[in-house]
C-alpha positions in Angstrom: -2.1 -72.8 16.6 1.3 -72.9 18.2 1.1 -76.6 18.9 0.3 -77.2 15.2 3.4 -75.3 14.1 5.7 -76.6 16.8 4.8 -80.1 15.9 5.2 -79.6 12.1 1.5 -80.6 11.7 0.5 -77.3 10.1 3.5 -77.3 7.7 2.7 -80.8 6.6 -0.9 -79.8 5.8 0.2 -76.7 4.0 2.6 -78.6 1.8 0.0 -81.3 1.1 -2.5 -78.7 0.0 0.1 -76.8 -2.0 0.9 -80.1 -3.8 -2.8 -80.5 -4.7 -2.9 -76.9 -6.1 -4.9 -75.5 -3.3 -4.4 -72.2 -1.6 -3.9 -71.6 2.2 -3.4 -68.1 3.6 -2.0 -67.2 7.0 -3.3 -64.0 8.6 -1.8 -61.7 11.2 -4.6 -59.7 12.9 -3.4 -56.8 15.1 -4.5 -53.4 16.2 -2.9 -50.3 14.7 -0.6 -49.8 17.7 0.7 -53.3 17.3 1.4 -53.0 13.5 4.8 -51.3 14.0 5.9 -54.2 16.3 4.9 -56.8 13.8 6.7 -55.0 11.0 9.9 -55.1 13.1 9.4 -58.8 13.8 8.9 -59.5 10.1 6.2 -62.1 9.7 7.7 -63.4 6.5 10.8 -64.2 8.5 8.7 -65.9 11.1 7.0 -68.0 8.5 10.4 -69.0 7.0 11.7 -69.9 10.5 8.7 -72.2 11.0 9.2 -73.8 7.6 5.6 -72.9 6.9 4.2 -72.9 3.4 1.1 -70.6 3.1 0.3 -69.4 -0.4 -0.5 -65.9 1.0 0.3 -63.7 4.0 -2.5 -61.4 5.1 -1.6 -58.4 7.3 -4.6 -56.7 9.0 -3.5 -53.9 11.3 -7.1 -52.6 11.5 -8.6 -56.0 12.4 -11.2 -55.5 9.7 -11.0 -59.1 8.5 -11.7 -60.3 12.0 -14.6 -58.0 12.3 -16.1 -59.0 8.9 -15.8 -62.7 9.6 -16.7 -62.6 13.3 -13.4 -64.0 14.5 -13.4 -64.5 18.2 -9.9 -66.1 18.9 -6.5 -66.5 17.5 -6.5 -68.8 15.9 -10.0 -68.8 14.5 -9.9 -70.9 11.3 -11.9 -70.3 8.2 -12.2 -72.5 5.1 -13.6 -71.0 1.9 -14.8 -73.3 -0.8 -14.0 -73.1 -4.5 -17.2 -71.0 -5.1 -16.0 -68.4 -2.5 -18.5 -69.5 0.2 -17.6 -70.0 3.8 -17.4 -73.8 4.2 -16.1 -74.0 7.8 -15.4 -71.7 10.7 -14.1 -72.5 14.2 -11.4 -74.5 16.0 -8.5 -76.2 14.3 -9.2 -79.4 16.2 -11.1 -80.9 19.1 -8.3 -80.7 21.7 -8.4 -77.2 23.2 -4.9 -77.2 24.5 -1.4 -76.0 23.7 0.1 -79.5 24.2 1.8 -80.9 21.1 1.1 -84.4 22.4 -2.7 -83.7 22.1 -2.4 -83.6 18.3 -2.1 -87.4 18.2 -5.7 -88.7 18.3 -7.2 -85.2 17.8 -9.8 -84.6 15.1 -8.4 -81.9 12.9 -11.6 -80.0 11.7 -9.7 -77.7 9.3 -7.9 -80.6 7.6 -11.2 -82.5 7.2 -12.9 -79.4 5.8 -10.1 -78.6 3.4 -9.8 -82.1 2.2 -13.6 -82.6 1.7 -14.1 -79.1 0.3 -14.3 -80.1 -3.3 -16.9 -79.1 -5.9 -20.3 -80.5 -5.2 -19.1 -81.8 -1.8 -20.5 -80.3 1.5 -18.3 -80.2 4.6 -19.8 -82.5 7.2 -18.9 -80.3 10.2 -19.0 -76.7 9.3 -18.9 -74.8 12.6 -17.1 -75.6 15.9 -16.5 -73.1 18.7 -12.9 -71.9 18.4 -10.4 -71.8 21.3 -7.4 -69.6 21.9 -6.6 -66.0 22.8 -9.4 -63.6 22.3 -9.3 -61.1 19.4 -8.9 -57.6 20.7 -11.2 -55.3 18.7 -10.8 -52.0 20.6 -7.9 -50.2 22.2 
């Protein structure tokens, strides 16, 4: 995910979706013992420093949303369609690296799912194995 923020790729997608009246949330998943650290770091300040434009910020100190969705990594991307059904889950793109240069030429699965996730339209690719740091469920 870092490569997509460092390159401005995620912010561009967020602003495009916002302009189309779509919603995009950014979630922070962390265990209870990490919650105090995140509060001190102020995720809203981090989002502002990244010039990000999510329409919602989700804080999850119990990691219950990761448990309920089966999230394996950070990031593990999820797209929910207009009917509230899960339309896509998995990697953000097909380049499992942290290198910003890999964005050029990469297939962005999340962007494709969000763009094609319109009423009466099925997402062509709806599940790809995610990559990133593993979600820590237990202390």
